[in-house]
C-alpha positions as CSV (number, residue, x, y, z in Angstrom):
1,M,13.1,0.8,-29.9
2,F,12.7,1.1,-26.2
3,N,14.6,-1.1,-23.8
4,L,11.7,-2.8,-22.0
5,S,13.8,-4.1,-19.1
6,N,13.6,-0.6,-17.5
7,A,10.0,-0.1,-18.5
8,V,7.0,0.6,-16.2
9,D,4.1,-1.8,-16.3
10,Y,1.1,0.5,-16.3
11,Y,-2.3,-0.9,-15.3
12,Y,-5.2,1.4,-16.1
13,W,-8.6,2.0,-17.5
14,P,-9.3,5.2,-19.5
15,T,-10.6,7.2,-16.6
16,P,-9.3,10.7,-15.6
17,N,-7.1,9.2,-12.9
18,G,-5.9,6.5,-15.2
19,Q,-5.0,8.9,-17.9
20,K,-2.9,11.1,-15.6
21,V,-0.2,8.5,-15.4
22,A,0.0,7.9,-19.1
23,I,0.4,11.7,-19.7
24,L,3.3,11.8,-17.2
25,L,5.0,8.7,-18.7
26,E,4.8,10.3,-22.1
27,E,6.2,13.7,-20.8
28,L,9.0,11.8,-19.1
29,E,9.6,9.8,-22.4
30,H,9.9,6.8,-20.2
31,P,9.1,3.4,-21.7
32,Y,6.0,1.7,-20.4
33,V,3.8,-1.3,-21.2
34,A,0.1,-0.5,-20.9
35,H,-2.2,-3.2,-19.4
36,P,-5.8,-2.2,-19.6
37,L,-8.1,-3.5,-16.9
38,N,-11.8,-3.3,-17.7
39,I,-13.2,-2.1,-14.4
40,S,-16.7,-2.5,-15.8
41,N,-16.0,-6.3,-15.9
42,G,-14.3,-6.3,-12.4
43,E,-10.9,-7.2,-13.8
44,Q,-9.3,-5.1,-11.0
45,F,-10.4,-7.7,-8.4
46,S,-8.2,-10.5,-9.8
47,P,-5.7,-12.0,-7.4
48,E,-2.8,-11.0,-9.7
49,F,-3.8,-7.3,-9.8
50,T,-4.6,-7.3,-6.0
51,R,-0.9,-8.1,-5.4
52,I,0.0,-4.9,-7.3
53,S,-2.8,-2.7,-6.0
54,P,-4.1,-4.0,-2.6
55,N,-7.0,-1.5,-2.7
56,Q,-8.0,-3.0,-6.2
57,R,-8.2,0.4,-7.9
58,I,-6.6,1.7,-11.0
59,P,-4.1,3.1,-11.9
60,A,-1.2,1.2,-10.6
61,I,2.4,0.6,-11.9
62,V,5.2,-1.8,-11.4
63,D,8.7,-0.3,-12.1
64,R,10.6,-3.2,-13.7
65,E,13.9,-1.7,-12.9
66,T,13.3,-1.5,-9.1
67,G,10.5,-4.0,-8.6
68,V,8.5,-1.3,-6.8
69,S,4.8,-1.3,-7.3
70,V,2.8,1.9,-6.6
71,F,-1.0,2.4,-6.6
72,E,-3.1,5.7,-6.3
73,S,-2.6,8.2,-9.1
74,A,-1.0,11.0,-7.0
75,A,1.5,8.5,-5.4
76,I,2.4,7.2,-8.8
77,L,2.9,10.7,-10.2
78,L,5.1,11.6,-7.3
79,Y,7.1,8.4,-7.5
80,L,7.7,8.8,-11.2
81,A,8.7,12.5,-10.9
82,Q,11.1,11.7,-8.1
83,R,12.5,8.6,-9.7
84,R,13.2,10.4,-13.0
85,G,14.3,13.7,-11.3
86,Q,11.8,15.8,-13.2
87,F,8.9,18.0,-12.4
88,I,9.7,18.3,-8.7
89,P,11.7,21.4,-7.7
90,A,14.6,20.8,-5.3
91,D,13.8,23.7,-3.1
92,T,11.3,23.2,-0.3
93,K,8.8,25.9,-1.3
94,G,8.8,24.8,-4.9
95,A,8.2,21.2,-3.9
96,A,5.4,22.2,-1.6
97,D,3.7,24.2,-4.3
98,V,3.8,21.2,-6.6
99,M,2.5,18.9,-3.9
100,Q,-0.4,21.2,-3.1
101,W,-1.5,21.1,-6.7
102,L,-0.9,17.3,-7.0
103,F,-2.8,16.4,-3.8
């Protein structure tokens, strides 16, 4: 069983960008709690979600361990990779190559 105190709250809808974050969380083997937001019903416009994602778009995360919230899929992927120390090379050229493909 995962320790949920260091989990990531993951707000998504099953769109391509929404799925990218789930794939990385699975690859990192990091615990997360999925919170689907039905964007067809406008659930992303709720005041609660707007506090997490000011642009009211999915995906978004809240890192329970740090209290940091991040929105926009590329920003989330970069945050998680850096936070976990995986998938981002330490050397400048390698990091630049990853960033080019990410962005």
